[in-house]
Every structure is written in structure tokens, then in C-alpha cells.
N, C-alpha and C positions, 0 to 999 in steps of 0.2 A: 770628907763632903760626897754626897751621893745625886747628883745631876742628870736633867732629863730635856733634848734637845728636843725641839718639834717646830715644823716648818711643811709648807706644799711643795712636792714635788713636782716638777714642769709637767707637763705631755710630752710627747718627743719631738727633742731641739732638730733631726733631721728630717728632710724632705725624704717620703720612702720612695719618690722615685729615683733619686740621687743614691740612697741606699742598695734600690736595686741592680743600678748601674756598678753600682762600686763591688757588688757580689757577683757579677753579668749575669744575673737573673733576666732570662728574655720572656721569662712564661708568668702574663699576668696573676694568672691567679696563682703565686705566689706569695704579695704583693702585703697579704694580710698576716702570714709567717715571719713576712720577712719583717712588719711593722714588729710584732710580738715580740720577735728576738732581739730587737733594736733597743726595744722599751724596758727587757731584762735588761741587757747590755748597759741601758741608760742607769737604771737605779742602782747596778754594784757600783757602775762607778762614782757614784754622791755619796755610796755609802764609802768607798774601800775613801777618797779620796777627803770624808768630812765636810763638804761645802755644798753648798747649792746651785747648782749650775747659773741661774737667772736669779733677779732679784725677788727678795718674797719676804711678808711677816714670818717671824724666828721668834719665839717663847723659850727661853732659858729660864728653868726652875730648876736653882740649888738650894738642897733641903741639907742640913746639918745629920750626920753618920755619930756613931757613938764615940766615936773619936775627934770629934768637935765639940764636944760639951765638956773639956776639961781646960784649966787655963794654958797650956801650950800651945794649943790653936790659936789661942787670941795673944796670946806675945809673939806667935808667930808671923802673925798677921801686921801685929806694930812693927816688927824687925825692916832691914832693907834686902833681905833675902826673899829667893824666889820657891812656891811650890806649887804643886800639883794637883787639884781637885778638879774629879769627874769631868767634865770637858774642858774648866780652862786652866786658868792657870792666875797665881798671887805674886807680884813683881809688891813689896812694900806695902802702902795705902792702894796700889792699884790692881787693879780685879780687871784679867785679859775674857775679852768675849771670847767662844770657840770661832767664831771669825770673822771677818769684816765686817761692816757695818756702814748704811751711809746716812744712819736716823737712829736714834733711841727715841723711840715713842712712848717708853714707859716704865716703873720701875717702883715696884712695892715689897715690901716687907713685914712678915707677920709673925707676930709674937707670942709665946706659949698662954693661948688662956684672953688672947686679943683679936681683934679686929684686923685685917689686914692696912697696914702703913702706906699712904701715895707719895711716895720721898721727891721731891723738886727740883730739877733741875739747876745747877745755878746758887742753890741753896743746900739741897741734901745729900748729891754727889755733883760730879763735873766728869764731864764725854769726852774723850777724843777717839777721833771716828777719822784721824791721818793716820793713822797706826793699822800695820796687819797684824793678828787681829786689832779689832777694837778693843777700847780700855774704857773704863767709869773706876772713878775714886769719890771713895766717901769724903764727905768734910766734916773738919770738925766741929763745925757746927750741930752738925745731929749725934746722935750722943752713941756714940762708938762702939762701947759700954756695951747698952744695951742691944743696941744692932749684934753685936758679932758672941754676947755673953746668953742675951735670952731668945734671938729670934728664932723660928722655927724654919722658916725660909724663906728666899725671896726671889721673885723675878723680872725677870729683864726682858721686854718684847722690843725688837728693834726690827730694821730691815737689812736685812744682807743679802749676801749669793757673790755669785762672781764675774756676770754679764748682766748690763741693765737687758738684753734683750738675746734672742739667741742667735742672731747675725754679730753678737761682739764674746759668743763664747771661742776660747782659744783652740786653736786650730788641733794643737793636739791633744786636744778632749773630745775631741767631734771625730778624727781620726779614731783613737783609741776604741771608742762607741763603737765606728763602721768597722774596725777589724778585729771586733768581739766576735759582732754580727754574722762576719761572712766565715769566721771561724767555726762559729754552733749552727749556723746554714751547712758550711761542709763535712760536717764531721754529724750531721742529725740524725744518723741511721747508728751509730756509736754509740756501744754500755755508757762510756762516762767522756766527756768531754769538759778538758781544761780552758777555763775562759779568758784565761792571759796564758800568753807568754812573755818572755824574756825582751821584747818590743814593746809589747805591752806595759809592763812592769812598767816598764824605761817611761812613758807615755805621763804613765800616773802617779811615779813618784816625782815628779815637776811640781805638781801641786797636792800634794797628802797635807794635809792640816796636822801637826807635831801630838795635840789633844785630844784631835775629835777622830780623824780618821783611822781605819783600820787595816795593815793590814793581816789578810787571811797566812 
């Protein structure tokens, strides 16, 4: 499977004055630099853990690769085993989303040589947003043979992310952003700056997604 995940990354989730205090920076003219460094750290954190810090609309596109065209893929989908594809996983008829979800807003499937088909929740698929990651299951009322033999791609739209607002973001993540900002600021004149250390890594590892987050 070939998949693509898109969502809107939030603006800086930590107050700049708070960052200035944490980095022990007294010169107000450095605020712009601190903000830029913190935004870099925040973007890195989201890419590293494979999730969005606050709730946001997410679009997950799953396209069939060459290996998904044969009978083996179809049979493995119907089995009780677990497989990994793209940013998600497949457990029997359950398809795990890349992240948790607060709601599923739409699912469409495209067949070769045909228009996209909008799937209806409760008829064509069922959603379980109580699990983390969230997951959907195709109904046997929907033609599984057509869906998994002849479809070209599927688009799942949902609301996902870690926290409903910036005040609810886990302190381990905000601390990681502060530590990275401080590290970059104090080493700003160095030829090379390591973004993380063992302490920051330990904070991020607590939240890293198995099938989406990437550890350099």
C-alpha cells in the first residue's frame, strides 16, 4: 500500500514569554528568534511522534501499490492476522487509522475507470473511535471483492490529534519543545546542532506512533 497523511499543523503552542523565561533570555529583541526556533522544534516533534498536537482535520489517502494487486493481498485482508501498510495497519477486516480520532467525517473509495464512491457509515463501514489508534471495518454488505480487488485508492477524512486545545497538550511534549528550543538557542553559533539528546528522546518516545512516527 502507498499512503499519504495530511493535516494542519498548529501555530506555536507555547507562549513566547514562557519560552524566553525557560531559556533564560532577558533581551526582548531575541523574542523573534526564540519563536522561530520553537516553531522548528514543534514541527520536528510532530513529525517525530507521528501525530498532531491539537485536534485538526486529517485526510488519509491509501492507494494500492503493485503488491496489492494480486490475490495474496486480498486473502491476507480476510485473514485474522495483522499487516502493516503505509501509515496504518490491517487486523483482519479492521483497518487501523494512523492516529486516534474524535470523529470520522468521510470515507470514499475509487474504482479503476469509475467515479469515487462515497461510503456510508453504518452501512458500508463501521467506525470505532474508542481505540487508539481509531479503526474502521468494512461491512460485508459492501462488496469486499470489488473494494479490495478493483479499487485504486481510498480516502478517509477524520478529526484527529492529541489534545483538544493547547492547554491540554501533555507536559512531556511541551517540555521537549522547550528543551529543544533552549538547546538550539544556546548552540546557535555552532557549526552543527543536535536537535535532541537522550532526555528529549525519552520524552518523545512516550508518544511515538508505531506506524507513522519516524525516529531519525
